[in-house]
All heavy atoms as an XYZ file, in Angstrom:
822
protein
N     112.814    237.661     -2.411
C     113.198    236.628     -1.469
C     114.441    237.094     -0.716
O     115.223    237.881     -1.220
C     113.482    235.316     -2.191
C     112.246    234.647     -2.732
S     112.425    232.912     -3.208
C     113.757    232.917     -4.351
N     114.622    236.531      0.442
C     115.779    236.831      1.249
C     116.647    235.583      1.351
O     116.160    234.494      1.658
C     115.346    237.288      2.668
O     114.497    238.426      2.524
C     116.545    237.654      3.509
N     117.943    235.743      1.078
C     118.887    234.636      1.136
C     118.879    233.999      2.516
O     118.938    234.695      3.528
C     120.292    235.170      0.790
C     121.231    234.075      0.363
O     120.830    233.116     -0.287
N     122.485    234.211      0.705
N     118.764    232.674      2.587
C     118.812    231.935      3.838
C     117.485    231.809      4.574
O     117.444    231.276      5.676
N     116.388    232.270      3.970
C     115.075    232.140      4.600
C     114.368    230.881      4.122
O     114.759    230.275      3.136
C     114.208    233.356      4.287
C     114.531    234.532      5.188
O     115.461    234.491      5.982
N     113.753    235.575      5.062
N     113.285    230.532      4.837
C     112.458    229.402      4.466
C     111.169    229.931      3.850
O     110.632    230.938      4.267
C     112.141    228.539      5.701
C     113.344    227.826      6.231
C     114.167    228.428      7.160
C     113.672    226.572      5.770
C     115.295    227.792      7.630
C     114.794    225.924      6.235
C     115.615    226.519      7.173
N     110.662    229.185      2.826
C     109.471    229.619      2.104
C     108.522    228.466      1.842
O     108.945    227.314      1.719
C     109.863    230.253      0.756
C     110.584    231.555      0.920
C     111.969    231.597      0.999
C     109.867    232.733      1.015
C     112.636    232.811      1.175
C     110.521    233.957      1.182
C     111.909    233.977      1.269
O     112.558    235.167      1.441
N     107.237    228.798      1.737
C     106.214    227.870      1.269
C     105.819    228.343     -0.117
O     105.587    229.538     -0.336
C     104.993    227.904      2.187
C     105.242    227.555      3.651
C     103.983    227.788      4.469
C     105.715    226.130      3.794
N     105.729    227.413     -1.068
C     105.315    227.776     -2.410
C     103.796    227.845     -2.474
O     103.101    227.088     -1.809
C     105.820    226.741     -3.432
C     107.342    226.583     -3.508
C     107.689    225.486     -4.523
C     108.026    227.881     -3.881
N     103.299    228.755     -3.293
C     101.849    228.881     -3.495
C     101.296    227.583     -4.092
O     101.987    226.902     -4.859
C     101.549    230.034     -4.457
C     101.887    231.399     -3.900
C     100.934    231.860     -2.832
O      99.776    231.379     -2.818
O     101.345    232.700     -2.025
N     100.069    227.259     -3.783
C      99.411    226.071     -4.334
C      99.405    226.078     -5.854
O      99.481    225.022     -6.488
N      99.347    227.261     -6.446
C      99.341    227.399     -7.904
C     100.600    226.829     -8.537
O     100.567    226.291     -9.637
C      99.226    228.901     -8.258
C      99.157    229.198     -9.713
C      99.064    230.700     -9.968
O      98.932    231.497     -9.028
O      99.125    231.061    -11.155
N     101.741    226.906     -7.834
C     103.007    226.365     -8.357
C     102.850    224.874     -8.643
O     103.275    224.369     -9.682
C     104.148    226.590     -7.357
C     105.437    225.983     -7.799
C     106.319    226.691     -8.590
C     105.782    224.677     -7.440
C     107.506    226.125     -9.021
C     106.963    224.109     -7.862
C     107.826    224.841     -8.644
O     108.998    224.259     -9.064
N     102.225    224.157     -7.729
C     102.076    222.705     -7.870
C     101.113    222.337     -8.976
O     101.174    221.237     -9.523
C     101.661    222.095     -6.538
C     102.698    222.284     -5.459
C     102.608    223.351     -4.579
C     103.780    221.442     -5.343
C     103.540    223.556     -3.593
C     104.719    221.620     -4.368
C     104.622    222.689     -3.496
N     100.200    223.237     -9.297
C      99.274    223.030    -10.419
C      99.980    223.259    -11.743
O      99.835    222.490    -12.681
C      98.063    223.984    -10.289
O      97.444    223.730     -9.026
C      97.059    223.740    -11.402
N     100.770    224.319    -11.812
C     101.470    224.674    -13.061
C     102.613    223.734    -13.382
O     102.874    223.452    -14.548
C     102.040    226.098    -12.965
C     101.037    227.174    -13.167
C     101.741    228.538    -13.199
C     100.783    229.642    -13.537
N     101.477    230.935    -13.590
N     103.334    223.276    -12.373
C     104.536    222.483    -12.591
C     104.398    221.093    -11.980
O     105.103    220.730    -11.046
C     105.753    223.197    -12.008
C     105.952    224.577    -12.552
C     105.575    225.681    -11.824
C     106.483    224.764    -13.806
C     105.739    226.968    -12.323
C     106.662    226.036    -14.320
C     106.280    227.134    -13.571
N     103.483    220.322    -12.525
C     103.252    218.958    -12.038
C     104.425    218.059    -12.399
O     104.900    218.069    -13.520
C     101.965    218.393    -12.622
C     100.724    219.093    -12.131
C      99.487    218.498    -12.708
C      98.284    219.275    -12.206
N      97.037    218.781    -12.725
N     104.889    217.303    -11.403
C     105.981    216.377    -11.625
C     105.945    215.311    -10.540
O     105.773    215.637     -9.367
C     107.333    217.093    -11.588
O     108.379    216.139    -11.616
N     106.153    214.094    -10.922
C     106.197    213.012     -9.929
C     107.456    213.076     -9.098
O     107.552    212.431     -8.063
C     106.078    211.647    -10.627
C     107.225    211.369    -11.572
C     107.015    210.097    -12.371
O     105.983    210.003    -13.045
O     107.904    209.248    -12.314
N     108.428    213.882     -9.527
C     109.701    213.972     -8.817
C     109.722    215.078     -7.763
O     110.621    215.130     -6.934
C     110.842    214.185     -9.805
C     110.928    213.093    -10.815
N     111.324    211.801    -10.497
C     110.640    213.059    -12.118
C     111.281    211.043    -11.568
N     110.860    211.798    -12.567
N     108.752    216.010     -7.805
C     108.670    217.083     -6.831
C     107.886    216.637     -5.609
O     107.047    215.739     -5.697
C     107.979    218.306     -7.428
C     108.678    219.040     -8.553
C     107.809    220.172     -9.055
C     110.021    219.565     -8.105
N     108.153    217.282     -4.482
C     107.332    217.016     -3.297
C     105.911    217.440     -3.619
O     105.684    218.349     -4.399
C     107.870    217.816     -2.108
C     109.241    217.323     -1.655
S     109.840    218.247     -0.245
C     108.880    217.522      1.060
N     104.966    216.753     -3.040
C     103.554    217.026     -3.323
C     103.023    218.106     -2.370
O     103.415    218.200     -1.226
C     102.720    215.755     -3.139
C     103.209    214.576     -3.955
C     103.079    214.843     -5.445
C     103.540    213.666     -6.256
N     104.680    213.907     -7.087
N     102.085    218.903     -2.893
C     101.423    219.915     -2.084
C     100.397    219.229     -1.185
O      99.573    218.458     -1.653
C     100.739    220.940     -2.991
C     100.149    222.073     -2.231
O     100.628    222.426     -1.168
N      99.098    222.656     -2.767
N     100.482    219.488      0.096
C      99.552    218.910      1.058
C      99.437    217.390      0.886
O      98.369    216.805      0.804
C      98.181    219.579      0.969
C      98.265    221.066      1.288
C      96.933    221.722      1.336
C      97.115    223.190      1.684
N      95.860    223.889      1.801
N     100.608    216.755      0.849
C     100.717    215.316      0.660
C     100.006    214.562      1.778
O      99.990    214.986      2.922
C     102.200    214.934      0.638
C     102.489    213.495      0.393
C     103.973    213.224      0.263
O     104.766    213.971      0.836
O     104.308    212.248     -0.396
N      99.427    213.445      1.427
C      98.733    212.582      2.379
C      99.688    211.457      2.783
O     100.150    210.679      1.949
C      97.467    212.003      1.742
S      96.106    211.911      2.886
N     100.014    211.383      4.079
C     100.918    210.349      4.592
C     100.176    209.597      5.683
O      99.740    210.192      6.671
C     102.225    210.971      5.139
C     102.927    211.753      4.032
C     103.121    209.882      5.709
C     104.100    212.578      4.519
N     100.045    208.292      5.493
C      99.314    207.438      6.440
C      97.913    207.998      6.738
O      97.450    207.993      7.878
C     100.092    207.283      7.749
C     101.422    206.579      7.550
O     101.505    205.701      6.667
O     102.385    206.914      8.280
N      97.250    208.515      5.688
C      95.895    209.020      5.812
C      95.788    210.412      6.415
O      94.686    210.899      6.633
N      96.926    211.056      6.695
C      96.920    212.390      7.309
C      97.459    213.393      6.298
O      98.551    213.230      5.750
C      97.798    212.417      8.576
C      97.841    213.819      9.171
C      97.291    211.411      9.588
N      96.658    214.446      6.030
C      97.090    215.482      5.090
C      98.080    216.404      5.804
O      97.849    216.879      6.899
C      95.902    216.291      4.590
C      96.286    217.279      3.504
C      95.115    218.092      2.995
O      94.821    219.134      3.607
O      94.509    217.641      2.002
N      99.219    216.654      5.121
C     100.250    217.533      5.667
C     100.191    218.889      4.983
O      99.596    219.032      3.921
C     101.632    216.890      5.488
C     101.821    215.701      6.367
N     102.524    215.767      7.545
C     101.391    214.420      6.257
C     102.508    214.581      8.123
N     101.817    213.742      7.361
N     100.836    219.864      5.578
C     100.881    221.186      5.006
C     101.767    221.214      3.764
O     102.422    220.225      3.422
C     101.434    222.187      6.027
C     100.498    222.333      7.211
O      99.297    222.274      7.067
N     101.066    222.509      8.380
N     101.787    222.362      3.116
C     102.676    222.558      1.957
C     104.115    222.333      2.370
O     104.511    222.680      3.479
C     102.565    224.014      1.516
C     101.855    224.139      0.233
C     101.798    225.580     -0.220
N     100.477    225.702     -0.779
C      99.545    226.525     -0.412
N      99.787    227.430      0.490
N      98.375    226.496     -0.944
N     104.922    221.741      1.475
C     106.326    221.562      1.833
C     107.042    222.910      1.976
O     106.704    223.875      1.317
C     106.896    220.760      0.643
C     105.908    220.876     -0.452
C     104.594    221.220      0.152
N     108.013    222.922      2.846
C     108.802    224.099      3.129
C     110.125    223.991      2.356
O     110.656    222.889      2.168
C     109.083    224.133      4.638
S     110.091    225.504      5.179
N     110.638    225.137      1.902
C     111.892    225.160      1.123
C     112.845    226.177      1.723
O     112.447    227.267      2.135
C     111.599    225.554     -0.327
C     110.808    224.524     -1.076
C     109.425    224.495     -1.003
C     111.448    223.560     -1.854
C     108.689    223.530     -1.688
C     110.722    222.591     -2.529
C     109.351    222.585     -2.444
O     108.641    221.642     -3.129
N     114.119    225.801      1.755
C     115.203    226.715      2.165
C     115.740    227.376      0.915
O     116.102    226.698     -0.042
C     116.295    225.916      2.880
C     117.514    226.742      3.212
C     117.471    227.661      4.252
C     118.686    226.596      2.504
C     118.590    228.417      4.560
C     119.803    227.353      2.797
C     119.754    228.251      3.829
O     120.855    229.006      4.139
N     115.800    228.709      0.879
C     116.199    229.443     -0.323
C     117.568    230.092     -0.160
O     117.872    230.648      0.897
C     115.178    230.539     -0.627
N     118.394    229.975     -1.207
C     119.667    230.694     -1.217
C     120.085    230.991     -2.648
O     119.709    230.299     -3.580
C     120.754    229.918     -0.461
C     121.142    228.623     -1.105
C     122.233    228.550     -1.950
C     120.409    227.470     -0.854
C     122.596    227.335     -2.534
C     120.769    226.257     -1.430
C     121.853    226.206     -2.288
N     120.859    232.066     -2.806
C     121.318    232.477     -4.126
C     122.555    231.695     -4.518
O     123.398    231.361     -3.688
C     121.658    233.981     -4.137
C     120.471    234.853     -4.305
C     120.916    236.287     -4.551
C     119.699    237.148     -4.853
N     120.086    238.526     -5.129
N     122.661    231.443     -5.813
C     123.836    230.784     -6.379
C     125.042    231.719     -6.239
O     124.951    232.907     -6.534
C     123.561    230.482     -7.855
C     124.632    229.610     -8.475
O     125.759    230.103     -8.665
O     124.349    228.440     -8.765
N     126.167    231.200     -5.787
C     127.374    232.013     -5.610
C     127.922    232.560     -6.919
O     128.435    233.676     -6.974
C     128.479    231.204     -4.914
C     128.188    230.991     -3.435
O     127.407    231.770     -2.864
O     128.758    230.046     -2.862
N     127.820    231.771     -7.988
C     128.404    232.160     -9.266
C     127.476    233.029    -10.116
O     127.938    233.889    -10.861
C     128.851    230.934    -10.040
C     129.994    230.200     -9.362
C     130.437    228.972    -10.116
O     130.180    228.881    -11.334
O     131.043    228.111     -9.484
N     126.175    232.798    -10.046
C     125.225    233.567    -10.812
C     124.159    234.102     -9.868
O     123.236    233.382     -9.488
C     124.581    232.693    -11.901
C     123.685    233.490    -12.841
O     123.231    234.591    -12.459
O     123.414    233.006    -13.943
N     124.304    235.343     -9.485
C     123.437    235.962     -8.479
C     121.975    236.032     -8.872
O     121.132    236.404     -8.093
C     123.973    237.365     -8.170
C     123.815    237.703     -6.717
O     123.477    236.865     -5.902
N     124.057    238.936     -6.388
N     121.635    235.675    -10.129
C     120.233    235.704    -10.576
C     119.530    234.406    -10.279
O     118.307    234.328    -10.372
C     120.185    235.969    -12.088
C     120.770    237.324    -12.504
C     120.912    237.398    -13.982
N     121.852    236.364    -14.408
C     122.004    235.946    -15.674
N     121.291    236.471    -16.635
N     122.880    235.032    -15.974
N     120.266    233.372     -9.952
C     119.686    232.025     -9.727
C     119.445    231.798     -8.233
O     120.329    232.004     -7.424
C     120.606    230.918    -10.285
C     120.745    231.083    -11.798
C     120.080    229.549     -9.926
C     121.750    230.122    -12.412
N     118.232    231.375     -7.935
C     117.875    230.987     -6.570
C     117.694    229.478     -6.516
O     117.064    228.884     -7.384
C     116.553    231.632     -6.161
C     116.701    233.070     -5.801
C     116.636    234.131     -6.657
C     116.937    233.612     -4.519
N     116.809    235.302     -5.980
C     116.992    235.015     -4.655
C     117.098    233.047     -3.257
C     117.212    235.850     -3.583
C     117.309    233.891     -2.192
C     117.369    235.273     -2.341
N     118.245    228.839     -5.498
C     118.036    227.421     -5.256
C     117.036    227.266     -4.116
O     117.068    228.021     -3.152
C     119.352    226.746     -4.874
C     120.293    226.659     -6.015
C     121.346    227.487     -6.276
C     120.245    225.710     -7.080
N     121.969    227.103     -7.441
C     121.319    226.007     -7.960
C     119.434    224.629     -7.383
C     121.577    225.277     -9.095
C     119.698    223.893     -8.523
C     120.752    224.208     -9.358
N     116.151    226.287     -4.257
C     115.160    225.998     -3.236
C     115.354    224.532     -2.802
O     115.163    223.612     -3.604
C     113.754    226.189     -3.786
C     113.462    227.591     -4.333
S     113.384    228.839     -3.074
C     111.754    228.540     -2.425
N     115.739    224.326     -1.556
C     115.974    222.987     -1.010
C     114.751    222.553     -0.207
O     114.419    223.211      0.799
C     117.216    222.971     -0.083
C     118.459    223.538     -0.783
C     117.455    221.573      0.450
C     118.962    222.726     -1.930
N     114.076    221.483     -0.606
C     112.922    221.013      0.171
C     113.350    220.509      1.557
O     114.413    219.922      1.704
C     112.356    219.855     -0.646
C     113.039    219.882     -1.958
C     114.292    220.678     -1.793
N     112.505    220.743      2.523
C     112.741    220.320      3.902
C     111.635    219.342      4.274
O     110.472    219.575      3.990
C     112.699    221.554      4.833
C     112.883    221.137      6.275
C     113.753    222.571      4.431
N     112.023    218.211      4.883
C     111.031    217.185      5.231
C     111.119    216.833      6.711
O     112.209    216.716      7.277
C     111.260    215.927      4.397
O     110.341    214.909      4.804
N     109.953    216.609      7.302
C     109.895    216.149      8.699
C     109.857    214.616      8.765
O     109.847    214.053      9.857
C     108.652    216.732      9.392
O     107.498    216.300      8.717
N     109.867    213.959      7.609
C     109.844    212.489      7.578
C     111.256    211.974      7.825
O     111.860    211.298      7.012
C     109.279    212.008      6.243
C     107.811    212.415      6.088
C     107.248    212.079      4.751
N     107.233    210.650      4.538
C     106.984    210.073      3.378
N     106.716    210.819      2.314
N     106.988    208.781      3.249
N     111.781    212.265      8.994
C     113.178    212.048      9.332
C     113.580    210.579      9.274
O     114.655    210.236      8.793
C     113.535    212.684     10.708
C     115.026    212.712     10.924
C     112.801    212.007     11.829
C     115.767    213.621     10.001
N     112.723    209.666      9.702
C     113.073    208.243      9.707
C     113.353    207.741      8.286
O     114.332    207.055      8.036
C     111.972    207.413     10.369
C     112.361    205.958     10.557
C     111.286    205.179     11.311
O     110.865    205.666     12.385
O     110.905    204.110     10.829
N     112.484    208.103      7.354
C     112.647    207.700      5.959
C     113.976    208.184      5.406
O     114.758    207.395      4.821
C     111.510    208.258      5.109
C     111.690    208.035      3.623
C     110.605    208.710      2.816
C     110.857    208.532      1.316
N     109.807    209.127      0.501
N     114.270    209.462      5.571
C     115.472    210.027      4.969
C     116.734    209.705      5.755
O     117.819    209.608      5.200
C     115.293    211.525      4.759
C     114.240    211.789      3.712
C     113.007    212.320      4.048
C     114.443    211.431      2.380
C     112.019    212.517      3.092
C     113.462    211.623      1.426
C     112.262    212.176      1.788
O     111.300    212.368      0.837
N     116.600    209.470      7.060
C     117.748    209.045      7.848
C     118.207    207.660      7.398
O     119.421    207.389      7.308
C     117.384    209.049      9.327
C     118.570    208.948     10.253
C     118.173    209.224     11.675
O     117.145    208.666     12.146
O     118.900    209.974     12.340
N     117.241    206.777      7.071
C     117.589    205.445      6.555
C     118.317    205.561      5.215
O     119.323    204.869      4.987
C     116.338    204.579      6.388
C     115.765    204.159      7.731
O     116.463    204.113      8.745
N     114.480    203.861      7.762
N     117.834    206.426      4.313
C     118.524    206.627      3.033
C     119.927    207.178      3.241
O     120.873    206.752      2.595
C     117.713    207.569      2.139
C     116.432    206.982      1.620
C     115.659    207.937      0.738
O     116.177    208.972      0.324
N     114.414    207.606      0.460
N     120.033    208.134      4.139
C     121.322    208.751      4.470
C     122.295    207.689      4.975
O     123.444    207.594      4.513
C     121.126    209.846      5.527
C     122.394    210.491      5.991
C     122.903    211.592      5.329
C     123.075    210.009      7.108
C     124.077    212.194      5.760
C     124.242    210.604      7.543
C     124.748    211.693      6.860
O     125.913    212.272      7.279
N     121.856    206.855      5.926
C     122.707    205.823      6.514
C     123.133    204.785      5.477
O     124.288    204.334      5.473
C     122.011    205.147      7.696
C     121.905    206.110      8.879
O     122.709    207.028      9.036
N     120.919    205.865      9.735
N     122.207    204.393      4.588
C     122.579    203.435      3.523
C     123.658    204.010      2.616
O     124.621    203.321      2.262
C     121.347    203.034      2.710
C     120.470    201.997      3.381
C     119.446    201.386      2.433
N     118.579    202.348      1.788
C     117.448    202.831      2.293
N     117.055    202.436      3.491
N     116.724    203.697      1.634
N     123.528    205.273      2.253
C     124.525    205.912      1.404
C     125.877    206.010      2.114
O     126.926    205.769      1.517
C     124.051    207.313      1.006
O     125.010    207.955      0.200
N     125.856    206.343      3.397
C     127.100    206.447      4.163
C     127.800    205.079      4.253
O     129.027    205.004      4.122
C     126.814    206.990      5.568
C     126.412    208.446      5.583
S     127.680    209.567      4.938
C     128.896    209.500      6.227
N     127.019    204.017      4.455
C     127.604    202.677      4.541
C     128.183    202.240      3.203
O     129.246    201.641      3.142
C     126.561    201.664      5.008
C     126.194    201.811      6.470
C     125.053    200.883      6.869
O     124.395    200.250      6.055
N     124.792    200.828      8.184
N     127.491    202.538      2.120
C     127.898    202.082      0.787
C     129.031    202.919      0.197
O     129.964    202.378     -0.369
C     126.692    202.087     -0.141
C     126.971    201.447     -1.483
C     125.690    201.308     -2.294
C     125.957    200.607     -3.612
N     124.732    200.397     -4.383
N     128.918    204.256      0.332
C     129.855    205.151     -0.352
C     130.765    205.951      0.586
O     131.716    206.590      0.127
C     129.105    206.161     -1.237
C     128.197    205.497     -2.238
C     126.807    205.571     -2.100
C     128.709    204.794     -3.327
C     125.966    204.979     -3.016
C     127.871    204.176     -4.238
C     126.498    204.272     -4.088
O     125.657    203.677     -4.991
N     130.448    205.949      1.868
C     131.220    206.745      2.809
C     130.850    208.226      2.807
O     131.489    209.030      3.470
N     129.801    208.589      2.064
C     129.307    209.957      2.031
C     127.874    209.967      1.557
O     127.384    209.007      0.980
C     130.164    210.857      1.134
C     130.146    210.526     -0.375
C     129.235    211.509     -1.087
C     131.548    210.658     -0.941
N     127.206    211.080      1.793
C     125.835    211.266      1.300
C     125.713    212.727      0.897
O     125.689    213.596      1.752
C     124.795    210.909      2.346
S     123.099    211.124      1.716
N     125.674    212.961     -0.416
C     125.566    214.334     -0.904
C     124.146    214.642     -1.377
O     123.905    215.690     -1.980
C     126.584    214.616     -1.999
C     126.459    213.689     -3.191
O     125.546    212.834     -3.199
O     127.271    213.808     -4.101
N     123.197    213.767     -1.088
C     121.825    213.956     -1.528
C     120.901    214.446     -0.403
O     119.881    215.068     -0.660
C     121.274    212.644     -2.080
N     121.280    214.131      0.840
C     120.462    214.459      2.006
C     121.352    215.016      3.098
O     122.436    214.482      3.341
C     119.721    213.209      2.529
C     118.817    212.624      1.461
C     118.946    213.513      3.802
C     118.298    211.240      1.781
N     120.900    216.056      3.738
C     121.613    216.601      4.908
C     120.620    216.577      6.065
O     119.467    216.986      5.925
C     122.093    218.017      4.629
O     122.816    218.514      5.721
N     121.058    216.069      7.205
C     120.192    215.988      8.375
C     120.538    217.119      9.332
O     121.701    217.464      9.496
C     120.374    214.645      9.063
C     120.113    213.414      8.183
C     120.475    212.139      8.923
C     118.678    213.366      7.712
N     119.510    217.718      9.916
C     119.746    218.830     10.844
C     118.508    219.110     11.663
O     117.655    218.236     11.826
N     118.433    220.336     12.148
C     117.313    220.749     12.988
C     116.683    222.017     12.422
O     117.363    222.891     11.910
C     117.795    221.031     14.410
C     118.160    219.772     15.164
C     119.429    219.252     15.063
C     117.212    219.111     15.946
C     119.768    218.087     15.741
C     117.551    217.964     16.620
C     118.830    217.449     16.516
O     119.155    216.295     17.171
N     115.348    222.093     12.530
C     114.599    223.272     12.152
C     113.578    223.510     13.256
O     112.768    222.623     13.553
C     113.913    223.079     10.801
C     113.057    224.219     10.303
C     113.873    225.500     10.143
C     112.424    223.869      8.959
N     113.678    224.635     13.914
C     112.803    224.968     15.037
C     112.815    223.873     16.104
O     111.797    223.497     16.656
C     111.385    225.225     14.552
C     111.268    226.441     13.651
C     109.878    226.659     13.123
C     109.043    227.264     14.238
N     107.695    227.645     13.789
N     114.011    223.322     16.356
C     114.190    222.326     17.399
C     113.809    220.908     17.004
O     113.904    220.000     17.822
N     113.345    220.696     15.788
C     112.921    219.362     15.340
C     113.923    218.803     14.336
O     114.418    219.520     13.473
C     111.542    219.446     14.677
C     110.475    219.906     15.655
O     110.368    219.400     16.760
N     109.704    220.882     15.244
N     114.178    217.474     14.439
C     115.041    216.810     13.452
C     114.393    216.968     12.091
O     113.179    216.787     11.926
C     115.225    215.328     13.755
C     115.993    215.021     14.996
C     117.472    214.778     14.830
N     117.776    213.626     13.989
C     118.887    213.591     13.268
N     119.715    214.593     13.234
N     119.171    212.547     12.535
N     115.206    217.306     11.095
C     114.705    217.615      9.763
C     115.670    217.075      8.724
O     116.874    217.023      8.936
C     114.574    219.151      9.613
O     113.723    219.623     10.649
C     114.012    219.543      8.282
N     115.112    216.695      7.569
C     115.950    216.268      6.444
C     115.890    217.360      5.373
O     114.816    217.771      4.950
C     115.428    214.958      5.870
N     117.071    217.839      4.966
C     117.179    218.788      3.876
C     117.483    217.968      2.620
O     118.511    217.293      2.547
C     118.294    219.796      4.155
C     117.982    220.684      5.339
C     118.236    220.264      6.626
C     117.420    221.934      5.144
C     117.946    221.077      7.713
C     117.114    222.752      6.216
C     117.381    222.324      7.495
N     116.575    217.994      1.654
C     116.628    217.093      0.492
C     117.338    217.763     -0.671
O     116.732    218.251     -1.629
C     115.217    216.656      0.127
C     114.387    216.076      1.277
C     112.997    215.718      0.825
C     115.112    214.883      1.892
N     118.664    217.773     -0.593
C     119.484    218.379     -1.642
C     119.210    217.731     -3.009
O     119.261    218.382     -4.029
C     120.965    218.232     -1.293
C     121.356    218.744      0.106
C     122.803    218.382      0.411
C     121.108    220.219      0.238
N     118.863    216.442     -2.984
C     118.580    215.692     -4.205
C     117.356    216.226     -4.949
O     117.190    215.972     -6.123
C     118.365    214.230     -3.862
C     117.124    214.007     -2.992
C     117.084    212.667     -2.295
O     118.062    211.924     -2.295
N     115.950    212.342     -1.687
N     116.491    216.968     -4.260
C     115.271    217.493     -4.861
C     115.249    219.007     -5.015
O     114.194    219.615     -5.068
C     114.052    217.066     -4.023
C     113.873    215.576     -3.960
O     114.455    214.840     -4.741
N     113.099    215.114     -3.011
N     116.433    219.616     -5.059
C     116.526    221.066     -5.170
C     115.845    221.557     -6.435
O     115.913    220.899     -7.486
C     117.978    221.509     -5.154
N     115.197    222.693     -6.344
C     114.549    223.327     -7.498
C     115.466    224.406     -8.018
O     116.085    225.120     -7.322
C     113.234    223.980     -7.089
C     112.184    223.107     -6.425
C     111.008    223.980     -5.989
C     111.706    222.047     -7.357
């Protein structure tokens, strides 16, 4: 893997590591099947053997609402970061890092 790149996990990963807390492979949203979730990869600063994978979501309205609620309640949001990927608004789901 290359530090700072985006990756799609193989379908086999979702079969081997089933969890209700992970993003779903080819999730169905409003009756429409979506592609595999994308992950941003980077190495841990303290232990160079550990890779973190941050899920990226295009469901910006859902996560923007969660972000705004957290900001109103706590004055910060360390679970979600909002940004752009290929010119599109995107939510980086720090709360779901692998």
